[in-house]
Every structure is written in C-alpha cells, then in structure tokens.
N, C-alpha and C positions, 0 to 999 in steps of 0.2 A: 309122660310127654312133656317136653319143655314148653311152659306156658307161652313164651315169647314167639314160638313158631306155630302156635295153634291159632290160626286166623279164621277157621271155618266152623265156628259154632261152639268151640270148647270153652276154655277159661274166659276168653275175652267176652264172649256172648253172655256167659253167666254173670260176670262182673258188671257188665253194662246193665243187665236186667236188675240186679240188686241195686246198682247205683240209681237207676231210674226210680225205684221204690223209695229211696232215701231222700230224693229231691223235695218231695212234698213235706216230709217230716222236717227237713232242714228249714224250709221257709216258715213253717209254723213255729218251730223252736226258736229261731233267732228273733222272732217277733216278741217273745216273752221276756226272757232274762238272759244276761250274760252267762249265768251258771248253766242254763239250759243249753246255750250254744256250746259250752265246754263239754257238756255231757254228750251232745250230738257229735261233736268232733271226735270224741273217743269212739263213738259208734262207727262213724264213717271211716275212721282210720282203719278199722278192722272189718270193713264190709266184704272184702274179698277173701274167701276161705280157700286154703290150699287143697289140691287134689291129693288123695292118698298116694304116697310114694313119689310125690313130685320133687322132694328134696328141697323145696323152697324153705327159707328161714321163716320162723314165725315169732310173733311177739304177742303177749297177752293184751287184751283190751276188753272193754265192756261188752263187745259183741262177739267175742271169741278170739280167734287167732287170725292174724293178717300175714300175707306172704311178702309184702313190700311196703315201703314208705316212698311216696312220690319223690322222684329225683329232683333236687333243687336245680340241677343242671338243665332241666327242661323249662325253667322259667327264666325269662330275661331279667337282667338287673333292674331295668326300669319298671317291669311288672312287679317284682318283689318289693320295690320301694313303694309302689302304689298300693299293694295289698296291705302293707304295714301301716299305711296312712289313713285307711278308711275302715268303717265298721264292717263286720263280716257279711252283713246283708246287702252291702252296697254293690250295685252292678258296676262292673269294670269292662270297658270296651277292649276286646282282645283280638289278636290274630292267631289262629290255631293252625300250625303247620302239621301236616299229616304224612305218615309214611306211605300211604296209598289213598285211593279214593275212599271217602268215609262210608262205613257200613250204614245200613238203614237204622240199626240200633243207635249208633253214635249220632246220626242225624236227628233221631227222635229225642235223644238226650239234649242235644244242643238247642233244639226247638223249645223244649221245656224250660231249659235254663235261661236262654237268651231271647226267645221269641223270633226276632228277625235274624235270619242266618243267610249270609251271602257266600255262596260256594264258588271259590276261584279255582276252577278245575285245573287250568293249565299250571297254576302255581302250587297245586296240591295244598291249598289253604282254604280256611273258612274264616269269615269275620263275624263276630257276634258280641253279645254281652254276657258275662258270667258273674254270679255272686262271688265276692271276694273270698268268702269262707270255703268255697268248694273248688277253687282253681287248683290248689295244690294236689288234692286227691285226683281231680280229673287228669292232671298231667301224668299220673302214673299209668293211665290206660295205654295199652300197647300200641294202639293205632296212632297215638299222638306223639309227634317228634319234638315239638317246641311250642310254647305259648308266649306271645309277646304282648306288650301293652300297646294298644292302638290309641295313641295319645290324642287328646282333644285338640292340641296344637299340632296338627298332623304334620308329618314329614313333608317339607316343601319341595316341589319340583325345582330343578335347576333354573328353568326359565322364569318361574315365579320369583325366585330369590334374587337372581342377578339383574333382572329388569326392574325390580321394585314392585312388581304386581302384587306380591304377597302383602306388602305393607299398605296397600290401598284397598284391600278387600273389605276391611272394616275400619277404614280411616276415620278419625274423629270428625264429626259433622256429617257423616254419611248415614242417611236413614236406612238405606237398603244396601245389601251386599254388592260390592262392585265386582261383578263377574261376567258382565256382558248381557245380563238378563234384559230381554226385550229388543235387543239390537240385532239386526240381521247382517251377516257377513256372506257375501256371494263369493264362492271359490271358483274361479274360472281356470280349469286345469284338466287333468286326465281322468277325472271322476273320483268318487269316494266309495270306499267299501262301507256301505251303510250298515252292515251287521256288526262292525267293530264297536267294542264297548266304549271307546273314546268319544263316541257321538251320542251317548245316552245322557240322561239327566239323573238327578238323585232318585227320581221316581222310577227310573228304568225306561222311560219313554225316549224315543228317538228325537233328537233336536234338528234333524235334517228335515226341514219343512217343505222343501221342493227339490226335485231332481229333473234334469232334462239333458238329453244327449244330442249334441249338435254335430257329431261326427258321422252319422249315418249307420253306426254299428248297433244302435238301439240298446245301449247298456246303461241303465240308470241305477243299478244296485251294486255294482262292483267297480274296481279300479285295476284293470288288467296290466297297466303299466306300473303303477305303484307310486307315482309322484304326488298326485292330488290328495291321497289319504294322509300322507305325512304332513303335507302343507296345511290341510284343514285342521288336523289335530294340533299342530303347532300354534295355530291361531286360536282354536276353540276346543281343545281336547279336554274331556272330563277325566280327572286323574284318580278318583277314588278307588277304582278296581285295582290300582297299583299303589295304594296308600299314598297317593299324591305325588309320586316321584315324577310322573310324566304329564303333569297338568299343563294345559295350554294357557295362554294369557287371558282369554275370555271364555272360561269353561262352561258358561251357561248361555252363550250367545246362540241365536238361531243361525242355522247353516243352510245356505242355498247352494246346491250342487249343480254347476253348469259345466258339462263335459265338452271340451273342445279339442283335446288331444287324443289321438287314437291309441290302439293297443301297443304301439311302438313309441308313443310319446311325441308324436308330431301331428300337424294338421295345418290346413291353409288358414290364412288370415281371415278369410270369410267366416270360418267357424267362430272365431273370436268376436268378430263384428256382430254376428247373429246373436251371440250371447249378450253382448253389451246392449244390443237393441232390446232384447228381452228384459234386461234390467231396467232400461229406460222406460219401457212401456209398463212395467210393474212397480215403478218406484213409489207409487202411492198406495200400494196394497198393504194394509196394516197387518195382515197375517204374516207377511215377510219382513216388513219394516227394514228394507235394505238401506243401510246407511254407509256401508263399507264394501268395496270390491277389492279382492286380492288377485293380482296377476303375476304369478311366479312363472312367467314364460316370456319369451321375446325372440327377436332376431336382430342381427346387426342393423343399426340405424343408418340408413343411407339417405333417404329424402329428408329435407328439413322438416321439422315438426309440424309446421303450418301446412305442409303438403301431404303429410302421412295420414292415411285414412284412419289408422288405429289411434294416432294421437288426437285426431279430430273427434273421434268417437269418445275418447276418454274425456276430452274437454267438455263435450256435451253433458256427460254425466256429472262432472264436477260443477258445471254451471247450474245443474238441476239440484245440487245439494248433496251429492254422493261423494264420499271420500274414495279416491282410487289410489291404491298402493301398488307400486310396480317394482319388480326386482331390477337392480342395476345391471346384472350380468356377472358372469364368472370368467372374464377374460382379462384379468389384471396382470397377467404374466404371459410371456410368449413360450414357445416350445423349448427355448434355452433357459427358461426360468428367469428371464430378465423382466423387471417391472416395466409395464407399459401403461400409457395414458390414452384416453380417447375411445374407450370401448364400451361406453354405455349403450345398452340395447334399447330398442323401441319396444314397448311404449314408455320406457324409463326416461327417454329424452323429452317427453312432453312436460312443459313447465308446470302445468296444473296438477300433475301427479305427484304423490309423495314417493320419491325414488329412494330405494334402500340398498345400501351395501352391507357386506357381511363383516362382522367383528368376530374375533376369536377370544372366547372367555377362558380358554385353557382348562375347561371343565370345572372351574372354581366359581363359587358364588361371589366372592370378593372381586371388585372391579379394578383394583390397582394394578393388575397385570394385563388388562385387556388391551388389544391392539387390532388394527384392521388386518384381515387375512391377506395373504399374498396374492390370492386369485381374484379378489373382489374387483369388479370393473371400476375403473377410475374415470373421472371427467378429464377434460371437458367433452361435451357431446360433439361428435364429428359428422352429424347429419348435415346435408348441404344442398344448395342448388347451384346450377351452372348458368352464368349469364350469357348473353348473346355473343360475347367475345370469347367464350370458352373458359372463363375464369370461375373457379369454384369459390363459393361463399359459405363458410361453415357457421353453424349455429353457435358453437363454442360456449354452450351453457355450462355453468358450474353445477355439477351433479356428482354424487348423490346428494340428497337433502340431509340424510343422517344414516347411521349404521346401527345394526342390532346383532345380537348373537346369532351366528350362522355356521359355526364349525363344529362338526361331530355332535349334532343335536339329536337326541332320541325322541321319537314320536311314533305314532301308530304305523304299523306295517300292514299293507294289503296282502292278503294271501288267498290264492296264488297271485303273483305279479312278476312281471319281467325284470324290473330293476333289482329286487333282492335276489332273484334266482340267478341272474347273470353276475352279480357282485356279492360273493359270499361274505365279504367283510362288512356288509351293511346290516344284516340281521343280528340282533342281540342273542338270539337262540336261547332265551330264558323261559319262553312260554310255548307250550305244546298246542294249546287251543288257538285256532286261527283268529278268533276275534279278540284275542288278548295280545297278539304279537306286536313287538316293537322293533324299530330299526334305526340306525344312524343315517343321517343325510347331511349334506353340506351345501353351502353356497348362499348367494343372495336369494335363491328360491326359498330358503328356510328363513332368512332374516326378514324378508318381506311380510310373511304372515305373523311374525312376532309384532311388527308395527301395525298390521291390520287389526290384530287383537287389541293392541294398545289404543288404537283409534276408537274401537268399540267401547272400551272402558271410559275414555275421555268423553265420548258422546253420551254414555249412560250417566256420567256425572253431570254433564251439561248438554242436554239435547238441542239447545238453541244455537250451537256453534255451526258456522259455515265450514266447508272444507278448507278454506284458506286459514281460518282461525285454528282449526285442528292442526294444520301444518305449522303454524306459528307456535302453538303451545308445545308441540313435540320437539321442535328445533330449539326454541327458547330455553327449554328445561333440560336439553341434552347435555351430556358430559363431554367437553372437549378432551380428546385423547392426546396426550403429549407426544410430540415428534411425528404427528400425522398432519398432512395438509388437507385443505378443504376439498381438493379433487378426490381425496381418498375417503374422508369421513363426513363431508358436508359440515354441519354444525357440530357433530359429535355423536356419541352413543346414546341410544334411547334410555330415558330415565323416567319410568312411570310414576315413581313416588312424587317427583316434582311436577310432572305433567298433570296428574289428577289434582294435586293441590292448586295448581294454577288455573285449571279448568273450572274448578268450583268457585274460585274468586272472581273469575272473569264474567262480566255482565254485559253481553252484547245487546244492542238496541232491539226492541221487539219490532219496531218499524223504522224505516229510514226517513220517513216523512218528518221534516223539521229537525232532524238530527244534524248537529253542527260538527264539522271536522274538529277533532281534538277534544270532544266531549269525554267525560270521565267514564271509563269502563270498569275500573276497580275502585271501590269505595274504601277510603282509609289507606293504611299502609299495605303495599303489595307484598305477596309472599316473599320470604327470604330466599334469595337465589342460590341456595346451597342445599344439598341432600346428603344423607348418609344411607348408602345402599350396599349390601343388606343392612338391616337395622343393627346399629352398633359396630359397623365395619367401616367401609371406605367412605370418607367425606370428601366432597368435591364441589366446585363451583359450577353453576349452570353456564351454558354458552351465552345466554341473554341476547340472542339475535336470530337472524333468519338468512337463508341462502337466496340470493337474487340471480338474475340471468348471468351477470358477468362480474359479480362482486358479492360481498356479504354486508349486512347491515345489523346494527345493534343499538340498544338504548331502551330504558325502562318505559318510555312513552309508547313503544310498540305494543305493550300490554295494558298500560294504564289509560291510554287515550284512544278514542275511536279513530280508526284509520280506514278510509273509504276503500282502499285497495283490498281489504279483507272481506268485502261484501260479495254476495253472489254475482257472477257475471264478469268478474275481473280476475286478472292475474296479479299475484303479489307484485310482480315487476312493473305493473302499471303505476305503481306509486313512485317510480324512479325514472330518470332519463338516462339512456345510454348515449353518451356523447362520443366524440371521436377518440378521446383518450382517457375519459373518466366517467364515473357514474355519479349522478347528483339526485337529490330528492325532488320529486314533483309535488310542489306545495299545494296543488289543488286536490291531491289525493292523500297526502301524508302530512301529519302535523310536524311541528318543530321538535328538536331534541333527539333526532335520529342521526347516527353517524354511519357513514358509508366507508368501507375499506378502500385502500389504494391498490389492493392486489390480493392474491391468494397467499395465505400465510401458513408456515409450518407452526402448528400450535405449540404454545408453551404450557398447555394444560390448564390455563386460567379461564379466560372468556374468549368468545369468538372474535377473531381479528387481532389478537395478541400473539406475538411470536416473531419469527424471522421471515422476511420476504422470500417467497418461493416463485411467484409468477406475477408479473405486472398486469394490471387491468388493461392497459393499452394494447397488450398483445391479444387479448380476447375481444377487443372492440375493433375498430377500423373496418367495419363492414364484413368482418369474418374472413379476411384474406391474409392476415398477418402471420398466422400459425400454419406453417406448411407441413406436408407429410414428412415423417421421418425425422423431425427436428429433435435434437437431444434436449431433454428436460431434466437437468440437474441429476436426479437419481434414476432416470429411466428414459424412455423414448416415446414420442408422440406417434401413434400408429397411423397408417394410411386409412383410406375410407372404410375398409372392411370388406369382407367377401360374403355375399349372400349364400347361405347354405341351402342349395336347391332353390329354384326360382319360386318365390312367393310362399315358402313353407315356414310355418311357425314351429319352433321346437321348445321343449321345456328349458333347455340350456343349449345355446345355438351352435356350438362347435364341438369337435371331438375332445378338445382340451377341457372345455366346460363340462362335458359329460363325465370326464374322468374326475373332475373336481367334485361333482355331485356325489360320487361314490367314495372318494378318498379324502378330500379336503386337505388341510394343512396337517402335516405329521407332527402332532403336538399332544400334550395332555388333553384328556377328553372327559365328557360327561360320564359319570359312573352309572352303569345299568342298574 
C-alpha cells in the first residue's frame, strides 16, 4: 500500500509511535554533547522503516533503513533560517499546517514536543513550540502539509500598522504594554457574538465583561444582524488566533456589549438612550471602567444638537468624563455619485462627541496613498431649528473631527448573521469554524471603532485626560491629507504613534483649584510634531490643531499650556467666540498663542489651516442662515435637511445608499485576508 494514502493506522501511526519514543532520547542526548546530537540525528533520520514491498527508497543509517527524508519544501524560508541560527535543543515557535484534522497520535506528539498547543480547527493549523533539531523530521510526517516560523515579531494586522498602534505597544517609556488593558469600551450596536475568538484574551478568557439587550429580543450572546461584532473587533479584537492579521486597535480592552439594534439592524432612539443611561449609571463601576463609548449608528440630523435628545445624552456622558466616539455617516455622495456636503448624522453632530469619517488606506500599511472615501459623510452639520418667522437656522458645525481607516476592513464575522448572508461579498470565506470567521465591512461605522480603540490606548497611557483632552490629542497629532478639506477630514487621519507620544508628555492638572490659565502642561520641549508610520515608511507633519464649531485652531500652546476649555463640563468651542463673520479667542478660557483660521481650507498636507481657501467662515456664521439648501460648493453640493428614515428609527447606516456602502465600500485595493 502507498504510505501516503494510508491514514488509518498503517505507516503513519507506526511512524508516529516510533517518533514519540525518540523524543525523550532526543532531549537527553542534546543535553550532553554535539556528537551525541549528531548520532541521534542519524538515528531519527532512519526512524521510519519501510513496509515490505512498499517500493519506497531506502538509505542506510545507524537505525536501519529510512523511506524518506523530510522535504525541505515543507519548511518556510523564515523557519529554515531560524533553525540554522539556533542550537538544536532550542524551542522554536511554529505554525503547523495540516492536511486534515490532527490525529490523536500527532496531538500527543505535539503535546510532548511543545507543551502548549493551540488547535486552529478552521484553518487546519496548530501553533506550538518545537525543538529546532526535530522540526525537519517532523515535517516528513504525512499529516503535515507545511511548517512556518511563528515569529516573535508577529505579523502585524493592517489596522495596527497603518494607524501606528503597533509602534506604541511597547513604546519607549511605557512600563506596560499599550493594548487597552484595564480600559472599558462600551459598544452600542447590534450585539456581539460572544463566542468569537476575537473577544478572548491570551489566557482564553472572554473580555466581554457585561452584556445587555435593550431591544426586547433578549439576545445577549449573539449578533443576528452582524454589525456590532465587526465593530467591536475593530476596536478591541484579539488577533493571535490569526497570527495577528486581524488585531484590533486595543486588543486587551474590556468590552461592554450594549445591544440596541434588532435582528434587522434597526431600533428606536429610546433603545440607544436606555443604553447611554445604563453607561451613565455604571460609570463608576471599576469592574467595567467604561472610559469610551462607541456609536457606529445614526440617523439624519434634523433637530439642532442642543434640542436632540441623543446629543444631549452624549453630552451628559462626556461631561461625566467618558469619551464618546460617533460615526459621521455614509452619505458623502448621492445616487448619481456626486459629492455632497452636509450629511453628518446624529449623534455625530454633537460638538462634544469625537466624530469620525472614513479614510481609504487602499489596503496598504503605508499612508502616502491614503484619502477620504467617496461615501464618508461630510460637514457642515445641517441640523437646525425654525424661528417664529419660519426661517431655518442651521448649526453648520465643522465635522468630522478626524478620519480613520474604514474601507474594506477585515474583522470578526458573526455567524449566523443577516449582513454577511445577504451580502456574499462580505465574508472572507477562509475559515470554516464559526468563531474564527472574518468579513469585510466599510464606512464610518468601521472608522469610528478604530478611533474608539485609539482613545482607549491614549487613556491607558494617561488616565487623567478629560474627553476634550483626548479629542485634542487625537486631532493635534493627526495627519492632514493633501487635497482634502476640513469638511471631509476634520484635522486629518488618525495617527496613534503621535497621539500616544503626546498623551504621555501631557500633564493635566490634578485639581483645578488654584490653576492659572496658561500654566505649563508639558515640561521641557514638547514632542516633535512629526511621525513616521509605519516605522521606516511614511513621514508626515501633525495637524497641530483642533476643529472648532465654525473654524479650526492651531498652535503649540494648545498642548503646552493649560486651557480651561479642555476641562470637564465645557465644550472646546467655549474657548472661542463665534462672531457675525469671524471666530476669535475667548481670553478667559484660552491662553495666548493660538491662531484661528479664516475659513475651511483644502489641505496642502502640512499643518491644519494651511492650503487653499475652500469655504469662508462668514458663510458658516451669521446665525446659521447664510448657507441655503442646494447651494453649489466648489466640488459638490450642499444637501437639503435630509429625510428621516421611518419616524424615530435608528439604523446602523441610515439610508439605502449607506447600507450599500456598508457592504461594498469604494471599489479599490483592499486589505489582504
């Protein structure tokens, strides 16, 4: 019988039994002398004896005749280099790819050789450690298809690399690993598939510390729609089961699962408000330590933010010290593909929220090709009130605050779920096991949790920061994308390398008693406002500023001096006056040395406020009546008030077009599975 087809107890079983017997001898021998190792190698090379009449070729060895020599094609080049560089007794972390599920004998062998074995059933792989001197022989076993080096500098996930998260995990001066440890992120969405491996820790324990369903469907362990699972994994997914390829931004953060969208991805605003109330009431619970809330949901913003219940609830949480991250929306183009402005969703129109638009990384870690996606909702906000004369007054706020990768991002797939089942282009189809599945998703719904995870890292690096300080740090360190205006990108694209460096240098006052406006918050020289992300790749300037209601502001004193507007209970814009045709500094709230823009600029890729004039400040001011519906705006059109999608209904992405964006995104290069 052909040995390679005998999987049911023939040659494979016998060879494994012999191999198991040799393992103990190998370990004893290599501990003595190099000559003993060479002798043992001669023995192990010949440990598998041919069956009579098998026709297998044989070579002489100290232990008799062997039927094969391990095929070097079964060892990756990186593994071969590693074997050559270490003593034969040295353990090497490996990924063993199998032709089928491992037999019990192979499992026993790997247990003896490596101890801790992680069986990745869907991938038909196991990860373990093997002695360098036995890997070549082990590769010859028929059950094994390939063995690769599981490098200590593990393969980085795309989000980790392109956002700079990978560079801050063990950044100089950091005593603990920056991975979100101890920080709670509340995911207000369609639920989370709690069985998915993306939500485990290195110990295998779940990091979902609390789940509650506000929809009435009483589902706290699954995600039948499939949106919230991807969102949660983008913010805080554990990537080790996939060798780090799909690691979220804060992969060891605590996760609080608050389900407000039903099985079809919709729900009333009251569900969301109930969840925000729960967060507020539990804000002091150390078991959860909720410092960040992610809201990848919304509906067209109609009422001015000061009248909108959702915006008011968000403000209450921010005033209590919780960072709220909101998706901008996915309505940056109309049905004809024309660029439109003014479609920021609620609660993204709330000034205290960190509102996030979607950038396209084109699937590359390098940032020099990044741009805002065509569909990402653009400012200004068009929520309004109508006065007694029937005149509409629009908020006209500059939003989003910044952008983050959000096009064709791979993260955890809930299974079963409506979204991937109705959109076959979303699943990667690489993993058969339900709790290993991954899928693509697009939009500001994806970009928002990237920033939520970033906020968790910033707060881990400096727990004393207020939400306004977190917003300042994220926007100040952002990368301005050339040829994009502030209605599209806010301050620029998220840059975690710079944000964490700045957060660690920033020293907010412990108490406001006796603190003088303009007091020093960074001792010595402030961080250099440049980053190279990924390491050794794209170098760029920071934005060095922040987005206001109707303008942008910049200046090093924003970070080096205490500004009262960044304290709890204030809006950043409280530090400025919105006059009839310009924005000026409020000297009772902000120190000197801060420059306010004259308008919205098309960025030249240097710092915030540099570039060509796109939209004058005085059009955004004037009591909100200067910008009328349908006005042409250079490269697009200012939309009308927007249409409510069913009265009072919240949806994960508010319109049919936005839902299409969720599944399809921009047709461009994408993250590799």
